[in-house]
C-alpha positions in Angstrom: 153.2 40.2 -43.3 150.3 37.8 -43.3 152.7 35.0 -44.4 154.7 35.3 -41.2 153.7 33.2 -38.2 152.3 34.8 -35.1 155.3 33.8 -33.0 157.8 35.3 -35.6 156.0 38.6 -35.6 155.9 38.6 -31.8 159.6 37.8 -31.5 160.6 40.4 -34.1 158.5 43.0 -32.3 160.0 42.1 -29.0 163.6 42.3 -30.3 162.9 45.6 -32.0 161.5 47.0 -28.7 164.7 46.0 -26.9 166.8 47.7 -29.5 164.7 50.9 -29.3 164.8 50.7 -25.5 168.5 50.3 -25.3 169.1 53.2 -27.8 166.7 55.4 -25.9 168.2 54.5 -22.6 171.7 55.1 -23.8 170.8 58.5 -25.3 169.0 59.5 -22.1 171.9 58.4 -20.0 174.7 60.1 -22.0 172.8 63.3 -22.7 171.4 63.8 -19.2 173.1 67.2 -18.8 172.1 68.3 -22.3 168.4 67.8 -21.6 168.6 68.7 -17.9 167.1 65.4 -16.9 165.8 62.3 -18.7 165.3 62.4 -22.4 161.8 63.6 -23.4 159.6 60.6 -24.2 161.8 58.1 -22.4 158.9 57.1 -20.2 156.8 56.2 -23.2 159.6 54.2 -24.9 160.5 52.2 -21.8 157.0 51.8 -20.5 156.8 48.0 -21.0 160.1 47.5 -19.3 159.2 49.8 -16.4 155.9 47.9 -16.0 157.8 44.7 -15.5 160.2 46.4 -13.1 157.5 47.7 -10.9 155.0 44.8 -10.9 157.1 41.7 -11.5 160.6 42.2 -10.4 160.2 44.7 -7.6 158.2 42.4 -5.4 160.8 39.6 -5.9 163.9 41.7 -5.4 164.7 44.8 -3.4 165.4 48.1 -5.0 169.1 47.8 -4.0 170.2 45.6 -6.9 173.1 46.8 -9.1 172.7 48.8 -12.3 173.4 46.1 -14.8 171.1 43.4 -13.4 168.3 46.0 -13.2 168.9 47.0 -16.8 168.8 43.3 -17.9 165.6 42.8 -16.0 164.1 45.9 -17.6 165.0 44.7 -21.1 163.7 41.2 -20.4 160.4 42.8 -19.4 160.5 45.1 -22.4 160.8 42.1 -24.7 158.2 39.9 -23.0 155.5 42.6 -22.6 155.9 43.8 -26.2 156.1 40.3 -27.6 153.0 39.2 -25.7 151.1 42.2 -26.8 152.2 41.8 -30.4 151.1 38.1 -30.4 147.7 39.0 -29.0 147.2 41.8 -31.5 148.3 39.5 -34.4 145.9 36.8 -33.3 143.0 39.2 -33.1 143.8 40.8 -36.4 143.9 37.4 -38.2 140.4 36.4 -37.1 
């Protein structure tokens, strides 16, 4: 892993978080009745995306946007928050 560049590690981490977020969201959405609400742990898995929805996108847009644009904004936030955090952690670990 030390041979990979910081940006590569950050991009891979961000992409992996989007995949995990989409799978978790899909499971939670499709099994809502089975769990009697959201999937256990969904708040933890989608925390970076929810942070961006609340603190970045909500002040810019109203809550009344459609489902698909909101999901895209959440996944953009998921990617950017995790990629930024991974880049910072990688830079600190290499020093």
